[in-house]
PALUM-456129 format. One line per 4 residues: number of its first residue (from 1); their letters; for each residue x, y, z of C-alpha. Coordinates in Angstrom, 3 decimals, always signed. Layout:
<rs>
NUM	a	X/Y/Z ~ ...
</rs>
This chain:
<rs>
1	mtda	+150.333/+109.009/+84.054 ~ +152.897/+108.911/+81.283 ~ +155.291/+111.826/+80.796 ~ +153.242/+112.963/+77.784
5	erlk	+150.042/+112.904/+79.854 ~ +151.704/+114.900/+82.637 ~ +152.937/+117.479/+80.132 ~ +149.448/+117.807/+78.666
9	avqe	+147.922/+118.254/+82.141 ~ +150.401/+120.991/+83.077 ~ +149.934/+122.664/+79.680 ~ +146.190/+122.786/+80.356
13	klea	+146.912/+124.475/+83.685 ~ +149.195/+126.982/+81.934 ~ +146.495/+127.819/+79.405 ~ +144.043/+128.276/+82.306
17	gdeg	+146.362/+130.846/+83.903 ~ +147.825/+128.731/+86.712 ~ +150.760/+130.621/+88.295 ~ +152.626/+127.427/+89.234
21	alki	+152.489/+126.157/+85.665 ~ +153.695/+129.536/+84.384 ~ +156.738/+129.280/+86.656 ~ +157.627/+125.905/+85.091
25	wqti	+157.855/+127.439/+81.611 ~ +159.663/+130.520/+82.894 ~ +162.236/+128.235/+84.502 ~ +162.714/+126.418/+81.200
29	giyl	+163.264/+129.805/+79.526 ~ +165.854/+130.782/+82.149 ~ +167.736/+127.532/+81.635 ~ +167.564/+128.008/+77.863
33	gyal	+168.940/+131.558/+78.058 ~ +171.929/+130.500/+80.142 ~ +172.476/+127.340/+78.072 ~ +172.588/+129.360/+74.848
37	ahya	+175.123/+131.728/+76.379 ~ +177.259/+128.732/+77.340 ~ +176.937/+127.160/+73.867 ~ +177.973/+130.497/+72.355
41	dfya	+181.342/+130.040/+74.065 ~ +181.941/+127.117/+71.693 ~ +179.750/+127.775/+68.644 ~ +179.091/+130.840/+66.495
45	lkhv	+175.345/+130.981/+67.114 ~ +173.177/+133.195/+64.944 ~ +169.827/+131.429/+64.727 ~ +168.242/+129.025/+67.188
49	lilg	+164.961/+127.150/+66.710 ~ +163.082/+126.052/+69.791 ~ +160.910/+123.042/+69.092 ~ +159.091/+120.163/+70.689
53	rvts	+155.801/+119.515/+72.390 ~ +156.787/+121.567/+75.436 ~ +156.722/+124.668/+73.204 ~ +153.098/+124.107/+72.170
57	grgg	+150.513/+126.708/+73.058 ~ +151.389/+129.558/+75.379 ~ +154.437/+127.686/+76.707 ~ +156.566/+128.373/+73.656
61	tvil	+156.046/+132.101/+73.927 ~ +156.834/+132.056/+77.658 ~ +160.059/+130.091/+77.041 ~ +161.077/+132.404/+74.192
65	dtan	+160.328/+135.628/+76.058 ~ +162.095/+134.465/+79.221 ~ +165.193/+133.236/+77.362 ~ +165.421/+136.563/+75.528
69	evlr	+165.018/+138.411/+78.830 ~ +167.940/+136.464/+80.337 ~ +170.105/+137.105/+77.280 ~ +169.323/+140.841/+77.197
73	gefp	+169.974/+141.214/+80.918 ~ +173.033/+139.004/+81.345 ~ +174.547/+138.721/+77.854 ~ +173.560/+141.852/+75.900
77	dlaa	+176.213/+141.406/+73.182 ~ +175.000/+137.889/+72.450 ~ +171.363/+138.997/+72.592 ~ +172.069/+141.593/+69.910
81	elqi	+173.397/+138.997/+67.462 ~ +171.345/+135.896/+68.305 ~ +167.875/+135.277/+66.939 ~ +165.769/+132.674/+68.717
85	qlpd	+162.882/+131.526/+66.576 ~ +159.653/+129.799/+67.470 ~ +158.047/+128.189/+64.407 ~ +154.287/+127.985/+63.897
89	eksr	+152.272/+125.681/+66.157 ~ +152.198/+122.711/+63.784 ~ +155.944/+122.833/+63.115 ~ +156.780/+123.000/+66.828
93	rvgq	+155.352/+119.560/+67.456 ~ +157.173/+117.960/+64.525 ~ +160.495/+118.832/+66.149 ~ +163.528/+117.146/+64.643
97	siaa	+162.193/+116.860/+61.103 ~ +161.564/+120.605/+60.878 ~ +165.009/+121.251/+62.329 ~ +166.633/+119.030/+59.714
101	aslp	+164.649/+120.662/+56.915 ~ +165.735/+124.125/+58.039 ~ +169.476/+123.445/+58.018 ~ +171.392/+125.608/+55.562
105	klg	+173.080/+123.994/+52.597 ~ +176.851/+123.971/+53.047 ~ +179.396/+124.249/+50.289
</rs>
């Protein structure tokens, strides 16, 4: 199986309610929460988009909810000022192009 095929198979298990698959996405959300807190040591974060095929379906919501849970529990000041956004389903899969299109105009 290719990586994409493996992802699709595990996503199907997640959608079917598999507890092991759910733990995969929760782990991703935990890593994301701590990574954002670390990045905030170097960057003034206000808005974060989470994108990519891994965020498709229920997985995106699980990642988002878990990352927010980590931030609220471990980094409440950052959680109060940081907004993590999950675009609509179609935009999530497009990834980098939607990220580039959403960048603010500077100057």
